[in-house]
C-alpha positions in Angstrom: 110.5 115.4 83.7 107.7 116.0 86.0 104.4 117.5 85.7 103.4 121.1 85.3 102.7 123.5 88.1 99.1 123.3 89.3 96.6 120.9 90.7 95.3 117.8 88.9 91.6 117.2 88.6 91.8 114.3 91.1 93.1 116.7 93.8 96.7 115.6 93.9 99.2 118.5 93.7 101.5 118.8 90.7 105.1 119.9 90.6 104.4 122.9 92.7 103.7 120.4 95.5 104.2 116.7 96.0 106.5 116.0 93.1 109.1 118.8 93.2 108.2 121.6 95.6 109.3 124.9 94.2 109.9 123.4 90.8 110.7 125.8 87.9 111.5 125.2 84.2 115.1 124.0 83.8 117.1 124.5 80.6 120.6 123.9 79.3 123.2 126.6 80.2 125.0 128.3 77.3 128.6 127.3 76.7 131.4 128.3 74.4 133.3 125.1 74.8 132.8 121.4 74.7 134.9 119.1 76.9 137.1 116.7 74.9 139.3 115.1 77.5 139.7 115.2 81.3 142.9 114.0 83.1 142.8 113.8 86.8 146.0 113.4 88.8 145.1 112.9 92.5 147.1 112.2 95.7 144.7 110.5 98.2 145.3 110.8 101.9 142.7 108.5 103.3 143.1 108.9 107.1 143.0 112.7 106.7 140.1 112.5 104.1 142.1 114.8 101.9 143.0 115.1 98.2 145.6 117.2 96.3 144.9 117.1 92.6 145.4 118.5 89.2 142.6 118.5 86.7 143.7 119.1 83.0 140.6 119.7 80.8 141.0 119.7 77.1 138.3 122.0 75.6 137.2 122.5 72.0 135.7 125.9 71.1 132.2 125.9 69.7 132.4 129.4 68.3 135.0 131.9 67.1 136.4 134.3 69.7 135.7 132.0 72.7 137.7 133.3 75.6 135.8 132.5 78.8 135.4 129.1 80.5 133.2 128.2 83.5 133.6 125.1 85.5 131.3 123.7 88.2 133.6 123.4 91.3 132.2 123.4 94.8 134.1 124.0 98.1 137.6 123.5 96.6 140.8 125.2 97.4 142.0 126.5 94.1 145.8 126.5 94.1 146.4 127.7 90.6 145.0 127.9 87.0 146.8 128.0 83.7 145.8 127.7 80.0 148.5 128.1 77.3 150.4 130.2 79.8 148.8 132.7 82.0 145.0 132.7 82.6 143.1 134.8 85.1 140.4 133.2 87.2 137.7 134.0 89.7 136.2 131.5 92.1 133.1 132.0 94.4 133.1 128.5 96.0 130.7 127.1 93.4 131.9 128.2 90.0 135.4 128.6 88.7 135.5 131.2 85.9 138.6 131.3 83.7 139.6 134.0 81.2 142.0 132.7 78.6 145.0 134.8 77.7 143.7 135.1 74.1 140.4 134.1 72.3 140.4 130.9 70.3 138.4 130.1 67.2 135.8 127.4 66.5 137.4 123.9 66.5 140.6 125.1 68.3 141.5 123.2 71.4 142.9 124.5 74.7 144.0 122.8 77.8 143.0 124.3 81.1 145.0 123.1 84.1 143.5 123.5 87.6 145.5 122.7 90.7 143.3 122.2 93.7 142.7 120.5 97.0 139.8 118.9 98.9 139.3 118.3 102.5 136.5 115.8 103.5 134.2 116.7 100.6 130.6 117.1 101.5 129.5 115.2 98.3 131.0 113.6 95.3 133.8 111.8 97.0 133.2 109.8 100.2 135.9 108.6 102.7 135.1 105.6 104.8 137.4 105.5 107.8 137.1 103.3 111.0 136.7 104.9 114.4 136.3 103.8 118.0 132.6 102.9 117.5 133.2 101.1 114.2 136.8 99.7 114.4 136.1 97.0 111.8 135.0 99.5 109.1 137.3 99.3 106.1 139.3 102.2 104.8 137.7 103.1 101.5 137.2 106.0 99.1 134.5 106.1 96.5 133.0 108.7 94.2 129.3 109.3 93.3 128.7 111.8 90.5 125.1 111.5 89.6 123.2 113.7 89.3 125.2 116.9 89.9 128.0 115.9 92.4 131.0 115.4 90.2 131.5 119.2 90.8 132.4 118.4 94.4 135.5 116.5 93.6 136.9 117.8 90.3 136.2 121.0 88.2 134.0 120.2 85.3 131.0 121.2 83.3 128.6 119.0 85.4 125.8 118.2 83.0 124.8 114.9 81.6 125.3 116.0 78.0 129.0 116.6 78.5 131.0 113.6 77.2 134.7 113.2 77.0 137.6 110.7 77.1 139.1 110.6 80.6 142.2 109.6 82.5 142.7 108.9 86.2 146.1 109.0 87.8 145.5 108.1 91.5 148.3 107.8 94.0 147.3 105.8 97.1 149.1 103.9 99.9 150.9 100.8 98.6 148.4 98.3 100.2 145.5 99.9 98.4 144.1 99.5 94.9 142.5 102.3 92.9 139.9 101.5 90.3 138.6 103.8 87.6 137.1 104.0 84.1 138.7 102.3 81.1 141.8 100.3 80.8 144.7 100.1 83.3 147.7 101.8 81.6 150.1 100.9 84.4 150.9 100.9 88.1 154.0 102.7 89.4 155.6 101.9 92.8 157.3 104.5 95.0 158.7 102.1 97.6 160.5 104.8 99.5 157.2 106.6 100.2 155.2 103.3 100.2 152.9 104.6 97.6 151.3 103.2 94.4 150.1 105.2 91.4 147.3 103.7 89.2 146.9 105.1 85.8 143.6 104.4 84.1 142.5 105.6 80.6 139.1 105.7 79.1 139.6 106.0 75.3 136.0 106.6 74.4 133.9 109.5 75.3 131.5 109.1 78.2 129.5 111.3 80.6 131.5 113.2 83.2 129.0 112.3 85.9 130.2 108.7 85.4 133.8 109.4 86.1 134.7 107.2 89.0 137.3 106.5 91.6 137.1 103.7 94.1 140.0 103.0 96.5 140.3 100.2 99.0 142.3 97.2 100.1 140.6 95.2 97.4 141.0 91.7 96.2 140.3 91.3 92.5 138.2 88.3 91.3 138.6 87.9 87.6 136.2 86.7 84.9 135.9 87.4 81.2 133.5 87.3 78.3 134.7 87.0 74.7 138.0 88.7 75.4 136.5 91.4 77.6 138.0 91.4 81.1 135.4 91.3 83.9 136.5 91.9 87.5 134.8 92.0 90.9 136.6 94.1 93.6 135.9 93.4 97.2 137.6 93.5 100.6 140.1 90.8 101.0 138.6 87.6 102.4 135.3 88.1 100.6 136.3 86.7 97.3 133.8 83.7 97.4 131.0 86.1 98.4 131.8 88.3 95.5 131.6 85.5 93.0 128.3 84.4 94.6 126.9 87.9 94.1 128.4 88.9 90.8 128.9 85.5 89.2 126.3 85.8 86.4 127.9 89.0 85.0 129.5 87.2 82.0 126.2 85.6 81.0 124.6 89.1 81.3 127.2 90.7 79.1 126.6 88.0 76.5 122.8 88.3 76.7 122.7 92.1 76.4 125.3 92.2 73.6 123.3 89.7 71.6 119.8 91.0 72.3 120.7 94.7 71.8 122.7 93.8 68.8 125.6 96.1 69.9 128.6 94.4 71.5 129.6 95.6 75.0 131.3 98.9 74.1 134.0 99.5 76.8 137.5 98.2 77.5 136.5 96.2 80.5 133.8 95.7 83.0 134.5 96.0 86.7 132.2 96.0 89.8 133.4 97.4 93.1 131.6 96.4 96.3 131.8 99.6 98.3 131.0 99.9 102.0 128.0 102.1 102.9 127.2 102.6 99.3 123.4 102.7 98.8 122.5 100.6 95.7 124.5 100.7 92.5 125.9 103.3 90.1 126.7 102.5 86.5 130.0 104.4 86.3 131.3 103.7 82.8 133.1 100.3 82.7 133.5 100.4 86.5 130.2 100.1 88.3 130.1 100.9 92.1 127.8 98.5 94.0 126.6 98.2 97.5 128.6 95.6 99.5 125.3 94.0 100.3 126.0 92.1 97.0 128.7 90.1 98.9 126.5 87.2 99.9 127.7 84.6 102.3 126.7 80.9 101.7 123.6 81.2 103.9 122.5 84.5 102.5 122.8 82.9 99.0 120.1 80.3 100.0 117.3 82.8 99.4 118.9 86.0 98.1 120.4 87.1 94.9 121.2 90.5 93.4 121.0 89.4 89.8 118.4 92.2 89.2 120.7 95.0 90.6 123.7 93.6 88.7 121.8 93.4 85.5 120.3 96.8 85.9 123.7 98.5 86.3 125.2 96.5 83.4 122.3 97.5 81.1 123.2 101.1 81.8 126.6 100.5 80.0 124.5 100.8 76.9 121.6 102.9 78.1 123.0 105.9 80.0 126.7 105.4 79.4 126.9 104.7 75.7 123.7 106.5 74.8 123.0 109.2 77.3 120.0 111.4 78.0 120.7 115.0 77.0 119.3 116.4 80.2 117.9 114.9 83.3 114.4 115.7 82.1 115.0 112.9 79.6 116.3 110.5 82.2 113.8 107.7 81.3 116.0 107.0 78.3 118.6 105.9 80.9 116.6 104.5 83.7 113.6 103.1 81.8 115.7 101.0 79.6 117.9 99.7 82.4 114.9 98.9 84.5 113.2 97.0 81.6 116.3 95.1 80.5 116.9 93.7 84.0 113.7 91.5 84.0 114.5 90.6 80.4 117.7 89.0 81.6 115.8 87.4 84.4 113.4 85.9 81.8 116.4 84.6 79.8 118.1 83.2 82.9 115.1 81.9 85.0 112.1 81.8 82.7 109.1 84.0 81.9 107.7 83.8 85.4 110.7 85.8 86.7 110.1 88.5 84.1 106.4 88.9 84.8 106.9 88.8 88.6 109.4 91.7 88.3 107.0 93.6 86.0 104.1 93.2 88.5 106.3 94.5 91.3 107.3 97.5 89.1 103.6 98.2 88.5 102.7 98.0 92.2 105.6 100.4 93.1 104.5 102.9 90.5 100.8 102.6 91.4 101.7 103.3 95.1 103.6 106.5 94.2 100.8 107.6 91.8 98.1 107.1 94.4 99.8 108.2 97.6 102.4 110.8 96.5 101.9 112.4 93.1 101.1 112.0 89.4 103.4 113.4 86.7 104.5 113.0 83.1 107.6 110.9 82.7 109.2 113.8 80.8 109.1 117.3 82.2 111.7 120.0 82.7 109.8 121.5 85.6 111.6 120.6 88.8 113.7 122.0 91.6 116.2 119.2 92.2 117.3 116.9 89.5 117.3 114.0 91.9 113.5 114.4 92.4 113.1 113.1 88.8 114.6 109.7 89.9 111.3 108.2 91.1 109.0 105.3 90.2 107.7 107.2 87.2 111.2 107.4 85.7 112.1 103.8 86.5 109.1 101.5 86.9 106.5 103.2 84.8 109.0 103.9 82.0 109.9 100.2 81.9 106.2 99.4 81.3 106.0 102.1 78.6 108.9 100.3 76.8 107.0 97.0 77.3 104.0 98.6 75.5 106.2 99.9 72.7 107.5 96.3 72.3 103.9 95.0 72.1 103.1 97.7 69.5 106.0 96.8 67.3 106.3 93.1 67.8 109.5 91.4 68.9 111.4 91.5 65.6 110.7 95.1 64.9 111.3 96.1 68.6 114.8 94.6 68.7 115.6 96.0 65.2 114.6 99.5 66.5 116.6 99.2 69.6 119.7 98.2 67.7 119.3 101.1 65.3 118.7 103.6 68.2 121.8 102.4 70.1 124.0 102.4 67.0 122.8 105.9 65.9 123.4 107.5 69.2 126.5 105.6 70.5 128.8 108.0 72.3 126.2 110.7 71.9 123.2 112.1 73.7 119.6 111.6 72.9 116.1 113.0 73.7 112.7 111.4 73.5 112.1 112.6 69.9 115.4 111.0 68.9 114.1 107.7 70.2 110.8 108.1 68.5 112.5 109.0 65.2 115.0 106.1 65.4 112.1 103.6 65.9 110.3 105.1 62.8 113.4 105.0 60.7 114.1 101.4 61.7 110.6 100.0 61.4 108.4 102.5 59.5 106.1 102.6 62.6 105.2 105.9 64.3 105.1 105.5 68.0 104.5 109.2 68.6 100.9 108.9 69.7 101.9 106.2 72.2 104.7 108.4 73.6 102.5 111.5 73.7 99.9 109.5 75.8 102.2 107.6 78.1 105.4 109.7 78.4 104.3 113.3 78.0 100.9 112.6 79.5 100.4 111.2 83.1 98.6 108.4 84.7 97.4 105.1 83.4 94.0 103.4 82.5 91.9 102.1 85.3 89.4 99.6 83.9 86.2 98.1 85.4 84.9 95.2 83.4 82.3 92.5 83.6 81.5 89.4 81.5 78.3 87.5 80.8 77.4 84.8 78.3 74.5 85.4 75.9 73.3 81.8 75.2 70.8 82.8 72.6 73.2 84.7 70.5 76.2 82.5 71.4 78.2 85.6 72.2 80.5 86.6 75.0 79.5 90.0 76.3 82.2 92.2 77.9 81.4 95.6 79.3 84.5 97.7 80.0 84.8 101.2 81.3 87.7 103.6 82.0 87.4 104.8 85.5 90.4 107.1 85.9 89.8 110.7 86.6 90.4 112.6 83.3 92.4 115.8 83.2 94.6 117.7 80.8 97.4 115.4 81.7 95.5 112.1 82.3 93.4 111.3 79.2 91.0 108.6 78.2 93.6 106.1 77.0 93.6 104.6 73.6 94.9 101.1 74.1 94.6 97.9 72.0 93.4 95.3 74.4 93.2 91.6 73.9 90.2 89.6 75.0 90.8 85.8 75.3 88.3 83.0 75.8 88.7 79.3 76.4 86.0 77.1 74.8 86.4 73.3 74.6 90.0 73.5 75.7 90.9 75.9 72.8 91.8 79.5 73.1 90.5 82.3 70.9 91.8 85.8 71.1 90.3 89.1 69.8 91.9 92.5 69.8 89.9 95.7 70.3 91.0 99.3 70.6 89.6 100.6 73.9 89.5 104.4 73.6 86.2 105.6 75.0 84.7 105.9 78.5 82.6 102.9 78.0 82.5 99.9 75.6 80.0 97.1 75.2 81.8 94.4 73.2 80.4 91.1 71.9 82.4 88.2 70.7 81.0 85.3 68.7 82.1 81.9 70.1 81.1 78.2 69.4 80.2 77.6 73.0 80.2 79.2 76.4 83.7 79.9 77.6 85.2 78.2 80.6 87.7 81.0 81.1 87.9 84.7 80.2 90.8 87.1 80.2 91.4 90.8 79.4 95.0 91.5 78.4 96.0 87.9 79.2 99.7 88.4 78.3 100.0 91.5 80.4 101.3 94.0 77.9 99.5 97.1 79.3 100.2 99.0 82.5 96.7 99.2 84.0 94.4 98.7 87.0 91.7 96.2 86.2 88.7 95.2 88.2 87.1 92.3 86.4 83.8 90.6 87.4 83.3 87.1 86.1 81.9 83.8 87.3 83.7 81.9 90.0 84.1 79.0 87.6 86.1 81.2 85.3 88.5 82.2 88.2 89.0 78.5 89.2 89.7 77.6 85.6 92.2 80.5 85.3 94.2 79.2 88.2 94.7 75.9 86.4 94.8 77.1 82.8 96.7 80.4 82.8 100.2 80.1 81.4 101.2 83.5 82.9 102.2 83.7 86.5 100.3 87.0 87.0 97.1 85.4 85.9 97.6 82.6 88.3 98.4 85.0 91.1 95.3 87.1 90.4 93.1 83.9 90.4 94.6 82.7 93.7 93.9 86.0 95.4 90.3 85.9 94.2 89.8 82.4 95.4 91.3 83.2 98.7 88.9 86.1 99.1 86.0 83.6 99.0 87.4 81.9 102.2 86.1 78.5 101.2 87.8 75.1 101.7 87.5 74.4 98.0 89.3 77.6 97.1 92.1 77.0 99.5 92.5 73.4 98.2 92.8 74.6 94.7 95.5 77.2 95.6 97.4 74.5 97.5 97.3 72.2 94.5 98.5 75.1 92.3 101.4 75.7 94.8 102.7 72.2 94.1 102.5 72.8 90.4 104.5 76.1 90.5 108.0 75.8 89.3 109.3 79.4 90.1 109.9 80.4 93.7 108.0 83.7 93.3 104.9 81.8 92.2 105.1 79.5 95.2 105.7 82.5 97.5 102.7 84.4 96.1 100.4 81.4 96.4 101.2 80.7 100.0 100.7 84.4 100.8 97.3 84.0 99.1 96.5 81.0 101.2 97.3 83.0 104.3 94.9 85.7 103.2 92.0 83.3 103.4 92.5 83.2 107.2 90.5 80.0 107.7 91.3 76.7 109.5 91.6 75.0 106.2 94.1 77.7 105.1 96.2 77.1 108.2 96.4 73.4 107.6 97.3 74.0 104.0 100.2 76.3 105.0 101.6 73.6 107.3 101.6 71.1 104.4 103.1 73.7 102.1 105.8 74.4 104.6 107.1 70.8 104.2 107.4 71.1 100.5 108.6 74.7 100.3 112.0 75.9 99.1 113.9 78.6 101.1 112.2 81.5 99.4 108.7 80.3 99.4 109.2 79.1 103.0 109.7 82.7 103.9 106.2 83.3 102.4 104.8 80.7 104.7 106.5 82.4 107.7 104.9 85.7 106.7 101.5 84.1 106.0 101.4 82.4 109.4 101.1 85.8 111.1 97.4 85.7 110.0 96.8 82.7 112.4 97.5 83.8 116.0 97.5 80.4 117.8 99.9 78.4 119.9 100.6 76.0 117.1 101.5 78.8 114.7 103.7 80.3 117.3 105.5 77.0 117.8 106.1 76.6 114.1 107.4 80.2 113.8 109.7 79.8 116.8 111.2 76.8 115.2 111.8 78.7 112.0 113.2 81.6 113.9 115.7 79.4 115.8 116.7 76.8 113.3 116.0 77.7 109.7 119.2 77.8 107.6 118.0 80.8 105.5 118.4 84.3 107.1 115.3 85.8 105.6 113.1 83.0 106.7 114.3 83.5 110.2 113.8 87.2 110.0 110.3 86.7 108.5 109.4 84.3 111.3 110.5 86.9 113.9 108.5 89.7 112.3 105.4 87.4 112.3 105.9 86.5 115.9 105.9 90.2 116.7 102.8 90.9 114.6 101.0 88.1 116.5 102.0 89.6 119.8 103.5 86.3 120.8 104.8 87.0 124.3 106.0 83.4 124.6 108.5 84.1 121.8 110.3 86.8 123.7 113.3 84.5 124.6 113.9 83.7 120.9 113.5 87.3 119.9 116.1 88.5 122.5 118.4 85.7 121.4 118.1 86.9 117.8 119.2 90.4 118.9 122.6 88.9 119.6 122.9 87.0 116.4 125.1 88.2 113.5 123.9 87.6 109.9 124.4 89.0 106.4 123.3 92.7 106.4 122.0 92.0 109.9 118.8 90.5 108.5 118.1 88.4 111.6 118.8 91.2 114.1 116.6 93.6 112.1 113.8 91.0 112.3 114.3 90.8 116.0 114.1 94.6 116.4 110.8 94.6 114.4 109.4 91.8 116.6 110.5 93.5 119.8 108.9 96.8 118.7 105.7 95.1 117.6 105.4 93.2 120.9 106.3 95.9 123.4 105.2 99.0 121.6 106.1 102.2 123.4 107.6 100.2 126.3 110.7 99.5 124.1 111.3 103.2 123.1 114.4 103.2 125.3 115.7 100.0 123.8 115.1 101.4 120.3 117.1 104.5 121.2 120.0 102.3 122.2 119.7 100.2 119.0 119.7 103.4 116.9 122.7 105.0 118.6 126.1 105.5 117.0 128.1 102.4 117.1 125.3 100.0 116.3 125.3 98.4 112.9 123.8 100.7 110.3 121.0 98.3 109.2 119.9 97.8 112.8 120.0 101.6 113.4 117.8 102.2 110.4 115.3 99.6 111.5 115.2 101.1 115.0 114.9 104.6 113.6 111.9 103.7 111.5 110.2 102.1 114.5 110.9 105.2 116.6 109.0 107.1 114.0 106.1 104.6 114.1 105.9 104.4 117.8 107.3 107.7 119.0 104.3 110.1 118.6 104.1 112.0 121.8 106.8 110.0 123.5 109.3 111.8 125.7 112.8 112.2 124.2 112.1 110.7 120.8 112.3 114.0 118.9 115.5 115.0 120.6 117.1 111.6 119.9 116.2 111.7 116.2 117.3 115.3 115.9 120.7 114.4 117.2 121.0 111.5 114.7 120.2 113.9 111.9 123.6 115.6 112.5 125.5 112.5 111.5 127.2 112.4 108.1 125.8 109.0 107.1 123.2 110.0 104.5 121.4 106.6 104.3 120.6 107.0 108.0 119.6 110.6 107.4 116.9 109.4 105.0 115.4 107.1 107.7 115.6 109.8 110.3 113.8 112.4 108.1 111.0 109.9 107.6 110.8 109.1 111.3 110.7 112.8 112.2 107.9 113.4 109.8 105.9 110.6 111.3 106.0 112.2 114.8 103.5 115.0 114.1 105.5 117.3 116.3 105.5 121.0 115.7 109.3 121.1 116.3 110.0 119.0 113.3 109.3 121.6 110.6 112.1 124.0 111.7 114.6 121.2 111.9 113.7 120.0 108.4 113.7 123.5 107.0 117.2 124.0 108.3 118.3 120.7 106.7 116.7 121.7 103.4 118.6 125.1 103.5 122.0 124.0 104.7 122.7 120.4 103.6 125.0 120.2 100.6 123.6 117.0 99.3 120.9 117.7 96.8 118.9 114.5 97.5 118.9 115.2 101.2 117.5 118.7 100.6 114.9 117.2 98.3 113.6 114.7 100.9 113.6 117.4 103.6 111.6 119.7 101.3 109.2 116.9 100.4 108.6 116.1 104.1 108.0 119.8 104.8 105.5 120.0 102.0 103.6 117.0 103.3 103.5 118.4 106.8 102.2 121.8 105.5 99.6 120.1 103.3 98.5 117.6 106.0 99.5 114.7 103.8 100.4 111.3 105.2 104.2 110.5 105.5 105.7 108.3 102.9 104.5 104.8 103.4 107.9 103.2 103.6 108.2 102.4 107.3 108.5 99.2 109.3 104.8 98.5 109.4 104.9 98.1 105.7 108.1 96.2 105.7 106.5 93.4 107.6 104.8 92.3 104.4 107.5 93.0 101.9 108.8 90.3 99.6 112.4 89.6 99.0 112.0 90.7 95.4 110.5 94.0 96.4 113.5 94.6 98.7 115.9 93.9 95.8 114.0 96.1 93.4 114.1 99.0 95.9 117.9 98.8 95.7 117.6 99.7 92.0 115.3 102.6 92.1 115.8 106.2 92.7 115.9 108.3 95.8 112.5 107.2 96.8 114.4 104.5 98.7 118.0 103.7 99.1 119.4 103.7 95.6 122.3 106.1 95.1 121.7 108.2 98.2 124.8 110.3 98.1 
């Protein structure tokens, strides 16, 4: 789903470079059989990281005379194969080829039984086992099949279009619970051997990459919605934390069932909080989630994972029920899940929550487009399927669906979505199927929109200005498209709304903007007091709009949309006037949603004046936990003794972890040597996900620079908490250029099996600008079994060869990240930490 090989007119490389180095066209493999049912019977030895299993696959012939079957099966010990008696087989470590005893005819079914064993699989199935360095780590096992890793733990045709009913019969030690897809058929006890066998059955066809197994000493927290069992599995003793993190799930199931118009389709919905799992994975009826979702009472003050929980639940319809036929069509999975998440936020918390999420989506996509690459959302030219799971596939695709909704209107939009889901339930779909479903349901042809936004690349970049023609009593708007036009990036044809406030009333005009330049005139009864372009924010775009200061001030007061108020506040802050700061401060007290208050105090900080500092102190007294974090971040712009005193107080005493962490980071940015005692004390303080300690690491690195290289090595060493190690690794990359021993230390860390840490280490190595890095990354790209690790190594090698900047994801950027951005990053593709297995 990426762009074609070549170079775009704006100089950014296409899939031959930044997007998917070495990308080639990908197509479906031929097959003579379709999978109808898979039954896995597995004996799990957790301490030995071993599995002995039997996979029974029921196949249905697609043609007469079918006699050969191929399964993806990587690094397995094949102990035996049978199919209606004897069957010969050949195995090369990657593909299991089976020759049936006799050919079968179209529609005939045959069961292939494969007996096999696994020992510490390199992918697909992860064993979490404590050791001397991490004695408190839980014993757990969890699977991760997307994109192409189911083949590492059971023989299968490992493509997204393969759907089947499934069974899981998992035998585990008696103190453990095994969770899988579908309904629990029963639990058998073998008291003599101290074993339990859990039998799960999924009675409806679903994708094989979503077959799941999660094993642990779990407590089950039970909920329900309209007769559907809802469960949250967590380590025992964390039940209250699980309800705090997952508690809105029943409301989400209701909302999606009612809005989509199709009832939740599976037997149950479970969520398993898995240790060292990066993000969430929408395994059918049994999502695996990061155990970060287990929020203690203090973390819950300013943190929620409603977005991640909603995203994975939305996949139960989009991805699990209706599945993209190939990964090139993955936006039909990820775009919908990404868009439905903020729709639930709007339902639950109001429209400001929706639009704040959408703004962050846009910012994430714009960053990737500007700094990494530009590509179509749909392309079959790529090397690794994981490379498709980027901000184009998630965030841009969500905005495309938002634009389709605008094009159709709400009633037709939801009618089309219902029709599309009903038509393709338990089936696979491609982009033309979605387009046709919309047309069949509404009579509206969205093909031109899809051609432009999905098969094309980029987005409109507008520059506009407004003036009032008093003699003609007309508002004059001049608007141009400034994006660089290429074969992939066109002049966009977009219906834009132009809104004016006159005498307290609003008047809206709609014009199709499709040329390089438009000079538009709008007849009005009087000179407008406020002027907007796309005031309801339907279009993914960049807009530079020149209008009178009076219009910006009025927009801050009058705009009903949070994004308009945010834009106005930033413009007023840029003026650096006492009046502008005072207006933003008043707006802060009017804001009802935390993100609005957060963004406004950040805007005040951007003014960097004495008046702004005084305003922040007053806002701090009225701020909630989340917007108080914004004040802590903004105070870094005011390096003074008083600011240091305030931040030290927040770092020592604030009840919210993230506020304390933000205060520590700000103290570091301010080079506040007087704060060193509180920073060192914070290095010893435990908190949820080590938020406070991570803030202290950042503060220490900011203050001491290269003087703390040795301490950063210690903090990134095996045995330290993983979040702290990642923070320290990123700072080693930022500070370690030319520093003795940093390369050797990072190279050693690269050998560890924890792949979330691997991602941070690759980025840090790339940032070192050391000639020894390329051979190390080349070896990783050639030898690592995990596709996503090979992908990030190859991407880093490409940037090194091309002289491009490393990915801008390091600690220096993190100092200014918002909480919502951090949560969104959990939901996206391999560009950050989502599903890095």
